[in-house]
C-alpha positions in Angstrom: 5.1 126.6 -5.9 5.2 126.0 -9.6 4.6 129.0 -11.9 1.6 128.5 -14.2 2.8 128.2 -17.8 1.5 130.8 -20.2 -0.4 129.5 -23.1 1.4 129.8 -26.4 -0.5 132.1 -28.9 -2.2 130.6 -31.9 -0.2 130.6 -35.1 -0.9 133.0 -37.9 -2.8 130.4 -40.0 -4.7 129.2 -37.0 -5.9 132.8 -36.4 -6.9 133.2 -40.0 -8.7 129.9 -39.9 -10.4 131.0 -36.7 -11.7 134.1 -38.5 -13.0 132.0 -41.4 -14.8 129.7 -38.9 -16.3 132.7 -37.1 -17.6 134.2 -40.3 -19.0 130.9 -41.5 -20.8 130.4 -38.1 -22.0 134.0 -38.2 -23.5 133.4 -41.7 -25.2 130.4 -40.4 -26.4 132.3 -37.3 -28.0 135.0 -39.4 -29.7 132.6 -41.8 -30.4 129.5 -39.8 -31.8 131.2 -36.7 -35.2 131.6 -38.4 -34.9 129.4 -41.4 -37.1 126.6 -40.0 -39.7 129.2 -38.9 -39.5 130.6 -42.5 -40.0 127.2 -44.0 -42.9 126.2 -41.8 -44.6 129.5 -42.6 -43.9 128.9 -46.3 -45.0 125.2 -46.5 -46.9 124.4 -43.3 -45.3 120.9 -43.9 -42.9 119.6 -41.2 -42.5 116.3 -43.1 -41.2 118.1 -46.2 -38.7 120.1 -44.0 -37.5 116.8 -42.5 -36.9 115.3 -45.9 -35.0 118.4 -47.0 -32.6 117.9 -44.1 -32.3 114.1 -44.9 -31.2 115.0 -48.4 -28.9 117.6 -46.8 -27.0 115.0 -44.7 -26.9 112.4 -47.5 -25.2 115.1 -49.6 -22.9 115.9 -46.7 -21.7 112.2 -46.5 -21.1 112.2 -50.3 -19.0 115.4 -49.9 -16.9 113.8 -47.2 -16.2 110.7 -49.3 -15.3 112.9 -52.3 -13.0 114.9 -50.0 -11.0 111.8 -48.9 -10.2 111.0 -52.6 -9.7 114.6 -53.8 -7.5 116.0 -51.0 -4.3 114.2 -52.2 -4.8 115.3 -55.8 -6.1 118.8 -55.3 -6.0 121.7 -52.7 -7.8 121.4 -49.4 -8.4 125.1 -49.5 -10.4 124.5 -52.7 -12.6 122.2 -50.8 -13.0 124.8 -48.0 -14.0 127.5 -50.6 -16.3 125.2 -52.6 -18.1 124.4 -49.3 -18.7 128.1 -48.5 -19.7 128.8 -52.2 -22.3 126.0 -52.0 -23.8 127.7 -48.9 -23.9 130.9 -50.9 -25.8 129.1 -53.7 -28.3 127.6 -51.2 -29.4 130.9 -49.7 -29.1 132.7 -53.1 -31.6 130.2 -54.6 -34.0 130.7 -51.7 -33.8 134.4 -52.4 -34.4 134.0 -56.1 -37.1 131.4 -55.9 -38.9 132.9 -52.8 -42.4 131.4 -52.5 -41.5 128.9 -55.3 -38.7 127.5 -53.1 -41.3 125.2 -51.4 -41.4 123.1 -54.7 -37.6 122.5 -54.6 -36.8 122.1 -50.9 -35.4 118.6 -51.2 -33.1 119.6 -54.1 -32.0 122.8 -52.2 -31.1 120.5 -49.3 -28.4 119.0 -51.5 -26.7 122.3 -52.0 -26.8 122.9 -48.2 -25.3 119.4 -47.6 -22.5 119.9 -50.1 -21.7 123.2 -48.5 -21.5 121.9 -45.0 -19.8 118.7 -46.1 -17.0 120.3 -48.1 -16.5 123.1 -45.5 -16.3 120.9 -42.4 -14.2 118.3 -44.1 -11.6 120.9 -44.9 -12.0 122.9 -41.7 -11.6 119.9 -39.4 -8.4 118.8 -41.2 -6.9 122.3 -41.2 -7.6 122.7 -37.5 -5.6 119.5 -37.0 -2.8 120.8 -39.1 -2.6 124.4 -37.7 -3.1 123.6 -34.0 -1.7 121.2 -31.4 -3.7 119.3 -28.8 -3.0 121.9 -26.2 -4.3 124.7 -28.4 -7.5 123.1 -29.7 -9.7 123.7 -26.7 -8.5 127.4 -26.9 -9.2 127.5 -30.6 -12.7 126.1 -30.3 -13.4 128.2 -27.2 -12.5 131.4 -29.0 -14.5 130.4 -32.0 -17.5 129.8 -29.9 -17.0 133.1 -28.0 -16.7 135.3 -31.1 -19.6 133.6 -32.8 -21.7 134.3 -29.7 -20.6 137.9 -29.6 -21.9 138.2 -33.2 -24.9 136.2 -32.1 -25.8 138.7 -29.4 -26.7 141.4 -31.9 -27.8 139.3 -35.0 -30.9 137.5 -33.7 -32.3 140.6 -32.1 -31.9 142.6 -35.3 -33.1 139.6 -37.3 -36.3 139.4 -35.3 -36.9 143.1 -35.6 -36.3 143.0 -39.4 -38.8 140.1 -39.9 -41.5 141.9 -37.9 -40.7 145.3 -39.5 -41.5 144.1 -43.1 -44.7 142.6 -44.4 -45.1 138.9 -45.4 -41.7 137.2 -45.8 -39.6 140.2 -47.0 -37.7 140.4 -43.7 -36.5 136.8 -44.2 -35.2 137.6 -47.6 -33.2 140.5 -46.3 -31.6 138.3 -43.7 -30.7 135.6 -46.3 -29.1 138.3 -48.5 -27.0 139.5 -45.6 -25.9 136.0 -44.8 -24.7 135.6 -48.3 -22.5 138.7 -47.9 -20.9 137.3 -44.7 -20.2 133.9 -46.5 -18.5 135.8 -49.4 -16.3 137.7 -46.8 -15.3 134.3 -45.4 -14.2 133.2 -48.9 -12.1 136.3 -49.3 -10.3 135.8 -46.0 -9.7 132.1 -46.7 -7.5 133.2 -49.6 -4.9 134.3 -46.9 -4.4 130.8 -45.7 -1.3 128.9 -46.8 -2.1 125.7 -48.6 -1.3 122.4 -46.9 -0.1 119.5 -49.1 -1.1 116.0 -48.3 1.0 113.0 -49.3 -1.0 110.5 -47.2 -4.3 108.9 -48.2 -7.3 108.9 -46.0 -8.8 105.5 -45.1 -12.4 106.0 -44.0 -14.1 102.7 -44.9 -11.6 100.5 -43.1 -12.1 102.6 -39.9 -15.8 102.4 -40.2 -15.4 98.6 -40.0 -13.2 98.6 -36.9 -14.9 96.8 -34.0 -12.4 96.3 -31.1 -10.8 99.7 -30.7 -12.1 101.3 -27.5 -11.2 104.9 -28.6 -12.9 104.6 -32.0 -15.9 102.8 -30.5 -16.4 105.7 -28.0 -15.8 108.3 -30.7 -18.3 106.6 -33.0 -20.9 106.4 -30.3 -20.4 110.0 -29.1 -20.7 111.3 -32.7 -23.7 109.3 -33.5 -25.5 110.4 -30.4 -24.5 114.0 -30.9 -25.8 113.9 -34.5 -29.1 112.3 -33.5 -29.8 114.8 -30.7 -28.8 117.9 -32.6 -30.9 117.0 -35.7 -34.1 116.6 -33.6 -33.3 119.7 -31.5 -32.4 121.8 -34.5 -35.6 120.7 -36.4 -37.9 121.4 -33.5 -36.6 124.1 -31.1 -37.2 127.3 -33.1 -40.6 126.1 -34.4 -41.5 125.1 -30.9 -40.6 128.6 -29.6 -42.6 130.2 -32.4 -45.7 128.2 -31.6 -45.4 129.3 -27.9 -44.8 133.0 -28.6 -45.8 133.6 -32.2 -43.5 136.6 -32.4 -40.1 136.5 -34.2 -38.9 139.7 -32.6 -39.3 138.3 -29.1 -37.6 135.1 -30.1 -34.8 137.1 -31.7 -34.3 139.0 -28.4 -34.2 135.8 -26.5 -31.6 134.4 -28.9 -29.6 137.6 -28.4 -29.8 137.2 -24.6 -28.8 133.6 -24.9 -25.8 134.6 -27.0 -24.8 137.3 -24.5 -24.8 134.8 -21.7 -22.9 132.4 -24.0 -20.1 135.0 -24.5 -19.5 135.1 -20.8 -19.8 131.4 -20.4 -17.4 130.7 -23.4 -14.8 133.1 -21.9 -15.2 131.3 -18.6 -14.7 127.8 -20.1 -11.9 129.0 -22.3 -9.9 130.0 -19.2 -11.0 127.1 -16.9 -11.4 124.1 -19.2 -8.6 121.5 -19.2 -8.4 117.9 -20.2 -8.2 116.9 -16.6 -11.6 118.6 -15.7 -13.6 117.9 -18.8 -15.5 115.0 -17.1 -16.7 117.4 -14.4 -17.8 120.1 -16.8 -19.6 117.6 -19.0 -21.6 116.3 -16.1 -22.7 119.8 -15.0 -23.6 120.6 -18.6 -25.7 117.4 -18.8 -27.6 118.2 -15.7 -28.3 121.8 -16.6 -29.3 120.7 -20.2 -31.8 118.2 -18.7 -33.3 120.9 -16.5 -33.5 123.4 -19.3 -34.9 121.4 -22.2 -36.9 119.0 -20.0 -38.7 121.7 -18.1 -39.6 123.4 -21.4 -40.9 120.1 -22.9 -43.1 119.4 -19.8 -44.4 122.9 -19.1 -44.3 124.5 -22.6 -45.0 128.0 -21.3 -43.4 131.4 -22.1 -41.6 131.4 -18.7 -40.1 128.0 -19.3 -39.0 129.1 -22.8 -37.2 132.1 -21.3 -35.5 129.9 -18.7 -34.5 127.5 -21.4 -32.8 130.3 -23.5 -30.9 131.5 -20.4 -29.7 128.1 -19.3 -28.8 127.1 -22.8 -26.7 130.2 -23.0 -24.7 128.9 -20.1 -24.0 125.4 -21.2 -24.4 124.9 -24.9 -20.9 126.3 -25.5 -19.5 123.9 -22.8 -21.0 121.0 -24.7 -19.6 122.2 -28.0 -16.0 122.7 -26.7 -16.0 119.4 -24.9 -17.4 117.5 -27.9 -14.9 119.0 -30.4 -12.0 118.5 -28.0 -13.0 114.9 -27.2 -13.2 114.1 -30.9 -9.6 115.0 -31.4 -8.4 113.4 -28.2 -10.0 110.0 -29.1 -8.8 110.3 -32.7 -5.2 110.9 -31.7 -5.2 107.8 -29.4 -7.1 105.3 -31.6 -4.1 104.5 -33.9 -4.6 100.9 -35.2 -2.5 101.7 -38.2 -4.4 104.9 -39.1 -3.6 108.6 -38.6 -5.5 111.2 -36.7 -6.9 112.7 -39.9 -8.4 109.4 -40.9 -10.4 109.3 -37.6 -11.4 113.0 -37.8 -12.9 112.4 -41.2 -14.5 109.1 -40.3 -16.2 110.8 -37.3 -18.5 112.7 -39.7 -20.1 109.5 -40.9 -21.6 108.4 -37.5 -22.5 112.0 -36.9 -24.4 112.2 -40.2 -25.8 108.7 -39.6 -27.1 109.9 -36.3 -28.7 113.0 -37.8 -30.4 111.0 -40.6 -31.6 108.4 -38.1 -33.0 111.1 -35.8 -34.8 112.8 -38.7 -36.2 109.6 -40.1 -37.5 108.7 -36.6 -39.0 112.2 -36.4 -40.5 111.8 -39.9 -42.2 108.5 -39.0 -43.6 109.8 -35.8 -44.7 113.0 -37.4 -46.5 111.1 -40.1 -48.7 109.3 -37.5 -48.7 111.6 -34.5 -47.6 115.0 -35.8 -48.2 118.1 -33.7 -47.2 120.0 -30.6 -47.4 117.1 -28.2 -45.0 115.1 -30.4 -42.5 118.0 -30.3 -42.8 118.1 -26.5 -42.1 114.3 -26.3 -39.1 114.5 -28.6 -37.6 117.5 -26.7 -37.9 115.6 -23.5 -36.1 112.6 -25.0 -33.3 114.9 -26.3 -32.9 116.5 -22.8 -31.9 113.1 -21.5 -29.4 112.4 -24.2 -26.4 114.4 -22.9 -26.6 112.8 -19.5 -26.8 109.3 -21.0 -23.7 110.2 -23.1 -21.8 111.1 -19.9 -22.3 107.7 -18.3 -21.7 105.8 -21.6 -18.3 107.5 -22.1 -17.5 107.0 -18.5 -18.2 103.2 -18.8 -16.4 102.9 -22.1 -13.1 104.6 -21.1 -13.6 106.6 -17.9 -13.2 109.9 -19.8 -9.6 108.8 -20.4 -8.6 110.0 -16.9 -5.8 107.4 -16.5 -4.4 108.3 -20.0 -4.4 112.0 -19.3 -2.8 111.6 -15.9 -0.1 109.4 -17.3 0.6 111.8 -20.3 0.7 115.0 -18.2 2.7 113.6 -15.3 
């Protein structure tokens, strides 16, 4: 009987990067949990909120393109820090402008897009440099686990703060605290060692590739992920607010979801392997369909509670599998390009998916806006993950043959 090999610990820089990632996600958790509810209360204009996110993702794409040219001449850590600083500027401007922010939403979206674009460009490349393929699932699992641990307390406190103070004051307190967490992430990022790049990144040639099965699967998976997440992120919290009309209860439900997510993340961190990813993705797809689909059809408080519980179980599975698959497919695509080329290129179909989803939502909202539209879109989103499962299986059978050959 073979002894089970112990997993090698993450390197020092991987641990520091993990901490930066946890803090960045925590800052987003604090601010973004109720940001759409805040904006809908401030503007009562879903169309304007959608356009803000469109400008966000266009700026994100521009940031990625800039990063591919800058990284050889400058420091990738500079890009990481500039990304976090831009997020600080975004929420600081919301704090300063307060009610006047509704006049500048589209422009504010540009700062948010630059923040996410610069940060994720640098973060994804650094993950590739500081971890090997065997450690990436562990890295992303722990990142998700720790962010959920923070997320257990944050939404509950956030909801209580919003309800405790009159008008929109509670929201401003949350945005201020988020800024503090982002600043802490900047400070810790100074401990990372700089990574020098001699190679150039080739994004545009990759985007033109047509007959590489690994890139085709990666491109599809990222586009679909972006489309689904954009619609879900735009609607879900507003949908929950319409059903309950109480931020504190929603915050408590988010905390419960995060607590379940902590346990689920620890479980998948210990059980997930490249060999069983297909099985876990199928289970996640089925549970996601039940969770979001039931909420969309029934749209009652009990179905919302059930949705939060089930999402706590499987959203972290989806995140770990998606991130791990991105690196697996990128490392095997080759065709004269390196892994980093594909990792960067992946952000373009992801952003294209998000922009496409938001523009579809904008068009439908213009003609058929309202609660029933939200229900229909959530129902469509609930099917997306299951469709992805069978598309990836058809395209390359979840790389089962390759994984068996490489591990044997």
